[in-house]
C-alpha positions as CSV (number, residue, x, y, z in Angstrom):
1,X,-12.2,19.1,9.3
2,X,-12.8,22.7,9.9
3,X,-9.3,23.1,11.6
4,X,-8.2,21.6,8.0
5,X,-10.3,24.1,5.9
6,X,-8.9,26.9,7.9
7,X,-5.2,25.8,7.4
8,X,-5.8,25.4,3.8
9,X,-7.4,28.6,3.3
10,X,-4.6,30.4,4.8
11,X,-1.5,28.6,3.3
12,X,-2.7,27.0,0.0
13,X,-2.1,28.7,-3.0
14,X,-5.1,26.6,-4.7
15,X,-8.7,27.2,-4.4
16,X,-10.5,25.6,-1.5
17,X,-14.0,24.6,-2.5
18,X,-17.2,23.7,-0.2
19,X,-20.5,22.5,-0.6
20,X,-22.8,25.4,-1.8
21,X,-19.9,27.4,-3.1
22,X,-18.7,28.2,-6.6
23,X,-17.1,25.1,-8.1
24,X,-17.7,22.9,-5.8
25,X,-20.0,20.8,-7.8
26,X,-18.0,21.3,-10.9
27,X,-15.0,19.5,-8.8
28,X,-17.4,16.4,-8.4
29,X,-17.8,16.0,-12.2
30,X,-16.1,12.7,-12.6
31,X,-15.7,9.8,-15.3
32,X,-18.3,8.0,-12.9
33,X,-21.4,9.0,-11.1
34,X,-21.3,6.1,-9.2
35,X,-19.8,8.0,-6.1
36,X,-20.4,6.9,-2.6
37,X,-20.5,10.1,-0.6
38,X,-19.4,13.7,-0.8
39,X,-16.4,15.4,0.3
40,X,-16.5,18.0,3.3
41,X,-14.2,20.3,1.1
42,X,-12.0,20.0,-2.3
43,X,-8.3,21.7,-2.7
44,X,-7.4,22.5,-6.3
45,X,-3.9,22.3,-5.6
46,X,-1.3,24.4,-7.7
47,X,2.1,23.7,-6.3
48,X,3.8,20.6,-4.6
49,X,3.6,22.8,-1.7
50,X,-0.3,22.7,-1.5
51,X,0.0,19.0,-1.9
52,X,2.4,18.5,1.0
53,X,0.2,21.1,3.1
54,X,-3.0,19.1,2.3
55,X,-1.1,15.6,3.3
56,X,0.1,17.2,6.6
57,X,-3.0,18.8,7.5
58,X,-5.4,15.7,6.9
59,X,-2.9,13.4,8.7
60,X,-2.7,15.3,11.8
61,X,-6.5,15.8,11.9
62,X,-7.3,12.0,11.0
63,X,-9.3,13.4,8.0
64,X,-9.8,11.1,5.0
65,X,-8.0,12.0,2.0
66,X,-8.6,11.2,-1.6
67,X,-6.8,12.2,-4.9
68,X,-8.4,13.4,-8.4
69,X,-5.9,13.1,-11.1
70,X,-7.4,12.5,-14.3
71,X,-11.0,11.5,-12.5
72,X,-11.1,8.5,-14.7
73,X,-11.8,6.0,-11.8
74,X,-14.7,3.7,-12.3
75,X,-14.6,2.7,-8.6
76,X,-14.8,6.6,-7.9
77,X,-12.0,6.8,-5.6
78,X,-11.5,10.4,-6.2
79,X,-13.8,11.0,-3.6
80,X,-13.2,10.7,0.0
81,X,-16.7,10.8,1.8
82,X,-16.8,13.7,4.4
83,X,-13.0,14.1,4.0
84,X,-10.7,16.3,1.8
85,X,-10.7,15.6,-2.0
86,X,-7.1,16.6,-3.4
87,X,-7.8,17.8,-6.9
88,X,-4.3,17.7,-8.7
89,X,-6.1,18.3,-12.3
90,X,-4.4,21.8,-12.3
91,X,-1.1,20.2,-12.2
92,X,-0.9,18.6,-15.7
93,X,2.3,19.8,-17.5
94,X,4.0,17.4,-19.4
95,X,7.7,18.3,-20.3
96,X,9.7,16.5,-22.9
97,X,13.4,15.8,-23.1
98,X,14.2,14.6,-26.7
99,X,17.6,14.2,-26.2
100,X,17.4,12.0,-23.0
101,X,14.4,10.3,-24.6
102,X,12.0,11.2,-21.4
103,X,9.1,12.8,-20.2
104,X,7.9,14.3,-17.0
105,X,4.6,14.5,-16.0
106,X,2.4,16.2,-13.5
107,X,-0.1,14.1,-11.3
108,X,-3.3,15.7,-13.0
109,X,-2.5,15.2,-16.9
110,X,-4.4,12.8,-19.0
111,X,-2.8,10.5,-21.5
112,X,-4.3,12.7,-24.2
113,X,-1.9,15.6,-22.7
114,X,1.0,13.1,-22.4
115,X,0.8,11.8,-25.9
116,X,0.1,15.4,-27.4
117,X,3.3,16.6,-25.7
118,X,5.6,13.4,-26.8
119,X,4.3,12.9,-30.0
120,X,5.9,16.6,-31.1
121,X,9.1,14.7,-30.9
122,X,7.4,11.1,-32.5
123,X,7.8,9.4,-29.2
124,X,5.8,7.3,-26.8
125,X,5.5,5.4,-23.6
126,X,2.9,2.9,-23.1
127,X,-0.5,4.7,-21.9
128,X,-4.0,4.6,-21.7
129,X,-6.1,3.8,-24.6
130,X,-8.8,6.5,-24.0
131,X,-7.3,9.9,-23.9
132,X,-9.0,11.3,-20.8
133,X,-7.6,8.6,-18.6
134,X,-5.2,10.0,-16.0
135,X,-1.3,9.4,-16.3
136,X,-1.4,8.9,-12.4
137,X,-3.9,6.7,-11.8
138,X,-3.5,4.2,-14.8
139,X,0.4,3.9,-14.3
140,X,0.1,3.5,-10.3
141,X,-1.9,0.6,-10.7
142,X,0.4,-1.1,-13.6
143,X,-0.9,0.4,-17.0
144,X,-2.2,-1.8,-19.7
145,X,-1.8,0.1,-23.4
146,X,-1.3,-0.4,-26.9
147,X,2.6,-0.6,-26.7
148,X,2.3,-3.2,-24.1
149,X,3.6,-6.0,-26.4
150,X,6.7,-4.1,-27.7
151,X,7.7,-1.7,-24.7
152,X,5.9,-3.4,-21.7
153,X,3.5,-1.5,-19.1
154,X,3.2,1.7,-18.2
155,X,5.4,0.8,-14.7
156,X,7.8,-0.5,-17.0
157,X,8.3,2.7,-18.7
158,X,8.7,4.6,-15.2
159,X,12.3,5.7,-14.3
160,X,11.5,8.1,-11.5
161,X,8.9,9.6,-9.4
162,X,8.5,12.8,-6.9
163,X,6.4,11.7,-4.2
164,X,4.9,13.5,-1.0
165,X,4.8,11.0,1.5
166,X,2.6,10.6,4.5
167,X,4.7,12.9,6.9
168,X,4.5,15.7,4.1
169,X,8.0,15.4,3.0
170,X,8.9,14.9,-0.5
171,X,11.4,12.1,-2.0
172,X,12.4,11.1,-5.3
173,X,12.2,7.5,-5.7
174,X,14.1,5.7,-8.5
175,X,16.4,2.5,-8.7
176,X,19.2,4.1,-6.7
177,X,16.9,6.2,-4.1
178,X,14.3,4.5,-2.2
179,X,14.2,1.6,-4.2
180,X,11.8,-0.2,-2.0
181,X,9.4,2.7,-2.5
182,X,10.2,2.8,-6.5
183,X,9.2,-0.9,-6.6
184,X,5.9,-0.5,-4.6
185,X,5.0,2.5,-6.8
186,X,5.2,0.5,-10.2
187,X,1.8,-1.2,-9.8
188,X,0.9,-1.0,-5.9
189,X,-1.2,2.2,-6.6
190,X,-2.0,5.2,-4.8
191,X,-1.1,3.4,-1.3
192,X,2.5,5.1,-0.9
193,X,2.1,8.9,-1.1
194,X,1.1,11.6,-3.8
195,X,3.0,10.8,-6.9
196,X,3.4,14.6,-8.1
197,X,6.1,13.9,-11.3
198,X,6.6,10.7,-13.0
199,X,9.6,10.4,-15.4
200,X,9.0,7.9,-18.0
201,X,11.5,6.4,-20.9
202,X,10.1,7.3,-24.2
203,X,10.7,5.2,-27.6
204,X,9.7,6.2,-31.4
205,X,6.7,5.6,-32.3
206,X,4.8,7.5,-35.3
207,X,1.9,5.3,-36.4
208,X,-0.8,3.1,-35.1
209,X,-3.1,0.7,-37.0
210,X,-6.5,0.4,-35.0
211,X,-10.3,0.8,-35.6
212,X,-13.1,-1.6,-35.1
213,X,-13.6,-4.9,-36.8
214,X,-17.2,-6.3,-35.9
215,X,-19.4,-9.6,-36.2
216,X,-22.9,-10.2,-35.0
217,X,-22.7,-12.2,-31.5
218,X,-23.7,-15.6,-33.3
219,X,-20.1,-15.5,-35.2
220,X,-18.2,-15.2,-31.9
221,X,-17.0,-19.0,-31.4
222,X,-15.6,-18.9,-35.1
223,X,-14.2,-15.6,-35.0
224,X,-12.3,-16.1,-31.6
225,X,-11.4,-19.7,-32.5
226,X,-9.7,-17.9,-35.7
227,X,-7.7,-15.2,-33.7
228,X,-6.4,-17.8,-30.8
229,X,-5.2,-20.0,-33.4
230,X,-2.4,-17.5,-34.3
231,X,-2.5,-15.0,-31.1
232,X,0.3,-16.6,-29.3
233,X,2.4,-16.5,-32.4
234,X,2.2,-12.7,-33.1
235,X,5.1,-10.3,-33.1
236,X,5.3,-7.9,-30.1
237,X,4.2,-5.1,-32.3
238,X,0.6,-6.5,-32.7
239,X,-1.8,-6.6,-29.8
240,X,-5.2,-6.4,-29.6
241,X,-8.9,-6.8,-27.7
242,X,-12.0,-8.6,-28.2
243,X,-15.1,-6.5,-26.7
244,X,-18.4,-8.4,-26.2
245,X,-21.2,-5.7,-26.0
246,X,-24.8,-4.5,-27.1
247,X,-23.4,-0.9,-27.4
248,X,-23.4,-0.7,-31.1
249,X,-27.0,-1.8,-31.5
250,X,-27.2,-5.2,-31.3
251,X,-25.3,-7.7,-29.3
252,X,-21.9,-7.8,-30.9
253,X,-18.3,-8.9,-31.2
254,X,-15.9,-6.4,-31.7
255,X,-12.0,-6.5,-32.1
256,X,-9.6,-3.6,-31.7
257,X,-6.3,-4.3,-33.3
258,X,-3.5,-2.4,-32.1
259,X,-0.5,-2.5,-34.3
260,X,2.6,-0.2,-34.1
261,X,3.5,0.8,-37.4
262,X,1.8,1.0,-41.0
263,X,-1.0,-0.9,-42.8
264,X,1.7,-3.7,-43.8
265,X,2.7,-4.0,-40.5
266,X,-0.7,-5.2,-39.6
267,X,-1.1,-7.9,-41.9
268,X,-0.2,-10.6,-39.6
269,X,-3.6,-10.0,-37.6
270,X,-5.6,-8.0,-40.0
271,X,-5.5,-10.6,-43.0
272,X,-6.8,-13.6,-41.0
273,X,-9.4,-11.5,-39.2
274,X,-10.8,-10.1,-42.5
275,X,-10.8,-13.1,-44.0
276,X,-13.7,-14.3,-41.4
277,X,-16.1,-11.5,-43.0
278,X,-16.5,-8.7,-40.6
279,X,-19.5,-6.8,-40.9
280,X,-18.2,-3.7,-39.7
281,X,-14.4,-2.5,-40.4
282,X,-13.2,1.0,-39.3
283,X,-9.4,-0.2,-39.2
284,X,-7.0,2.1,-40.6
285,X,-3.5,3.4,-40.2
286,X,-3.6,6.5,-37.8
287,X,-1.3,9.0,-36.4
288,X,-0.5,7.7,-32.9
289,X,-2.7,10.6,-31.2
290,X,-5.5,9.6,-33.0
291,X,-5.4,6.0,-32.6
292,X,-4.9,6.5,-28.8
293,X,-8.3,8.4,-28.8
294,X,-10.6,6.9,-31.3
295,X,-12.1,4.7,-28.7
296,X,-13.3,7.7,-26.4
297,X,-16.9,7.8,-27.6
298,X,-17.3,4.7,-26.1
299,X,-16.0,5.7,-22.6
300,X,-18.3,8.6,-22.1
301,X,-18.3,10.4,-19.0
302,X,-21.4,10.9,-16.3
303,X,-22.6,7.3,-16.4
304,X,-22.8,5.0,-13.6
305,X,-20.2,2.4,-13.3
306,X,-19.3,-1.1,-11.6
307,X,-15.9,-2.5,-12.9
308,X,-14.4,-5.9,-12.2
309,X,-11.9,-8.1,-13.6
310,X,-10.0,-11.6,-14.0
311,X,-7.7,-13.1,-16.0
312,X,-8.1,-15.9,-18.3
313,X,-6.0,-19.2,-18.8
314,X,-7.5,-19.7,-22.1
315,X,-10.2,-18.5,-24.6
316,X,-12.1,-21.5,-25.7
317,X,-15.4,-22.4,-27.0
318,X,-16.9,-22.9,-23.3
319,X,-15.6,-19.2,-22.1
320,X,-16.9,-17.6,-25.5
321,X,-20.2,-19.2,-24.9
322,X,-20.4,-17.9,-21.5
323,X,-19.2,-14.4,-22.6
324,X,-21.9,-14.3,-25.5
325,X,-24.7,-15.6,-23.0
326,X,-23.7,-12.9,-20.4
327,X,-23.9,-10.4,-23.3
328,X,-27.2,-11.3,-24.7
329,X,-28.4,-11.2,-20.7
330,X,-26.9,-7.9,-20.1
331,X,-29.2,-5.6,-18.1
332,X,-27.6,-2.7,-19.7
333,X,-26.7,-2.3,-23.5
334,X,-23.9,-0.1,-23.0
335,X,-22.3,-2.9,-20.8
336,X,-19.0,-4.0,-22.1
337,X,-16.8,-7.2,-21.6
338,X,-13.4,-6.6,-23.1
339,X,-10.9,-9.4,-23.3
340,X,-7.3,-7.9,-23.5
341,X,-4.6,-10.2,-25.5
342,X,-1.4,-9.9,-23.1
343,X,1.8,-11.1,-24.7
344,X,5.3,-9.9,-25.8
345,X,7.4,-7.8,-23.5
346,X,5.2,-7.2,-20.9
347,X,5.1,-11.0,-20.2
348,X,8.9,-11.6,-20.6
349,X,9.7,-9.2,-17.7
350,X,11.0,-10.3,-14.7
351,X,7.6,-10.7,-12.6
352,X,9.5,-10.0,-9.3
353,X,10.7,-6.7,-11.0
354,X,7.2,-5.0,-10.2
355,X,4.4,-5.6,-7.9
356,X,2.0,-6.5,-11.1
357,X,0.6,-9.9,-10.7
358,X,-0.9,-10.9,-13.9
359,X,2.2,-11.0,-16.4
360,X,2.1,-14.6,-17.0
361,X,-1.8,-14.6,-18.2
362,X,-2.4,-14.9,-21.7
363,X,-5.6,-12.8,-21.7
364,X,-7.4,-10.6,-19.0
365,X,-11.0,-9.4,-18.8
366,X,-12.5,-6.0,-18.1
367,X,-16.0,-5.9,-17.2
368,X,-17.1,-2.6,-17.4
369,X,-20.9,-2.4,-16.3
370,X,-22.4,1.4,-17.1
371,X,-26.0,2.5,-17.1
372,X,-27.5,5.9,-16.3
373,X,-30.6,5.1,-14.1
374,X,-29.9,4.7,-10.1
375,X,-32.7,2.4,-10.2
376,X,-30.7,-0.2,-12.3
377,X,-27.7,-0.4,-9.9
378,X,-28.1,-3.6,-8.4
379,X,-29.1,-5.4,-11.3
380,X,-25.9,-4.3,-13.3
381,X,-23.4,-5.0,-10.4
382,X,-25.0,-8.4,-9.7
383,X,-24.6,-9.2,-13.6
384,X,-21.0,-8.2,-13.4
385,X,-20.2,-10.3,-10.0
386,X,-22.0,-13.4,-11.5
387,X,-19.9,-13.1,-14.9
388,X,-16.7,-12.8,-12.8
389,X,-17.8,-15.9,-10.7
390,X,-18.8,-18.2,-13.8
391,X,-15.3,-17.1,-15.1
392,X,-13.1,-17.8,-12.0
393,X,-12.7,-21.6,-13.0
394,X,-11.0,-20.4,-16.3
395,X,-8.8,-17.6,-14.4
396,X,-5.1,-17.7,-14.4
397,X,-4.8,-16.0,-11.2
398,X,-3.6,-12.5,-10.5
399,X,-5.6,-9.4,-11.3
400,X,-5.1,-5.7,-12.8
401,X,-5.9,-4.0,-9.7
402,X,-6.9,-0.9,-11.9
403,X,-9.9,-2.8,-12.9
404,X,-11.1,-4.2,-9.6
405,X,-14.8,-2.9,-8.1
406,X,-14.9,-0.4,-5.2
407,X,-15.9,-3.3,-2.8
408,X,-13.0,-5.5,-3.5
409,X,-11.7,-7.0,-0.2
410,X,-8.3,-7.3,1.1
411,X,-8.5,-10.9,0.0
412,X,-9.1,-9.8,-3.5
413,X,-6.5,-7.3,-3.5
414,X,-3.8,-9.9,-2.0
415,X,-5.2,-12.3,-4.7
416,X,-4.6,-9.7,-7.3
417,X,-0.9,-9.6,-6.3
418,X,-0.1,-12.7,-5.0
419,X,1.2,-13.6,-1.5
420,X,4.7,-13.1,-1.9
421,X,4.3,-9.6,-3.5
422,X,1.4,-8.6,-1.6
423,X,3.7,-9.3,1.7
424,X,6.2,-7.2,0.5
425,X,3.9,-4.3,-0.3
426,X,2.5,-4.5,3.3
427,X,5.9,-4.0,4.7
428,X,6.8,-1.2,2.6
429,X,3.3,0.4,3.4
430,X,3.9,0.0,7.1
431,X,7.5,1.8,6.5
432,X,6.1,4.7,4.2
433,X,2.1,5.2,5.6
434,X,2.2,3.4,8.8
435,X,-1.1,5.0,9.9
436,X,-3.0,4.3,6.4
437,X,-3.4,7.7,5.2
438,X,-3.6,7.0,1.7
439,X,-6.5,4.7,1.9
440,X,-9.1,5.9,-0.6
441,X,-8.0,3.3,-3.1
442,X,-7.6,-0.3,-3.8
443,X,-5.9,-0.5,-0.2
444,X,-3.1,-2.2,0.8
445,X,-3.1,-2.0,4.6
446,X,0.3,-1.8,6.5
447,X,2.2,-4.6,8.3
448,X,0.3,-7.6,8.0
449,X,1.6,-10.6,6.2
450,X,-0.5,-13.1,4.4
451,X,1.9,-16.2,5.4
452,X,1.7,-15.1,9.1
453,X,-2.1,-15.4,10.2
454,X,-5.8,-14.5,9.4
455,X,-7.3,-11.5,7.6
456,X,-7.3,-8.1,9.6
457,X,-10.1,-6.3,9.6
458,X,-10.6,-3.9,7.1
459,X,-10.8,-0.2,7.4
């Protein structure tokens, strides 16, 4: 590692930070405090050449490498214990070409950066609904967002990517160049290289109707039954999430409508839901930028986290009762159980066009356990795991890999993609990263086939 640090100090244009030195602790301030270990050094990259240098140096030395984009990983993947953290947060420029209706984003940009730049032209792509979420991490895992019904996932908007590969070379991947790599990048996570430029298609979007509707938890069955009665028939421009939580002062059911358009466009959802008598109603027509950041207060930085996820094939009274019971028994009042409604264009796109393994599911569950005291670690992690175990009989199969926990097994990751897609990802990984340099993530080890043998030992 000392040789790597010397090489970076001599040749990189970005800062090299070490424990005890200025800026090191600041670099470790991430969305989550549930970080396992500490890096030996941090490189705050400024250029693509810095990124390539870090990749070559760590690969040759056999040193662990991690990437920090937006720093919003609940699993803490930005930190490579005793390795090198490649901090990309300075590479956050967003360039918009309104004539071509495309935008190029650096790997350190957040969706707040991206939305602000694209909305100057009245344009948007599917992106994260918390403004501090990184463009890179959300996109590489698939990218659920407010425009999923109308435009698909973030990966469905990705048209090209510049990638630093494991050997330090840089290639452009798109439909005509390295198409296998381009396919893998659209949902395969950070397993195949360091993406240093994302190019997305843009679409006209001006207004978003969103906010919170809220009911006491005791009303959950009645309210959810009303929603599921018409959710499958909603037009593409309307999606929403249901949130079970105690974070608003008492155990409650919240709904977050996400309607592309004006207040009138939201009536197919809002009219029947308001008829159920919500006790809280902050839903309003907002600018797209404001609509993409109103949930930021519920996603505060500096908490401890354990994320988990599964899909749902149905959202009936039994499932709702289960979610309510776990909400009432939550060891932390700030824990959230979010049920994302999945429909529209994201569900109609050819499932083989990307590695994403959950397009078929009508609902997705995101469990975000979050708490402050390290003494509460085990209670909250156990709560999330037990909830997932209870939901498994109701799952539709597949999973959104961005929500998987830090301790997901290779079998969990394979299940998230499905055997056929996972086999293809393994083969592409073997071609582009045979030594598994890019492994501080929801890792796809190279070369093994689900259909041809037993599970390999995990790194």
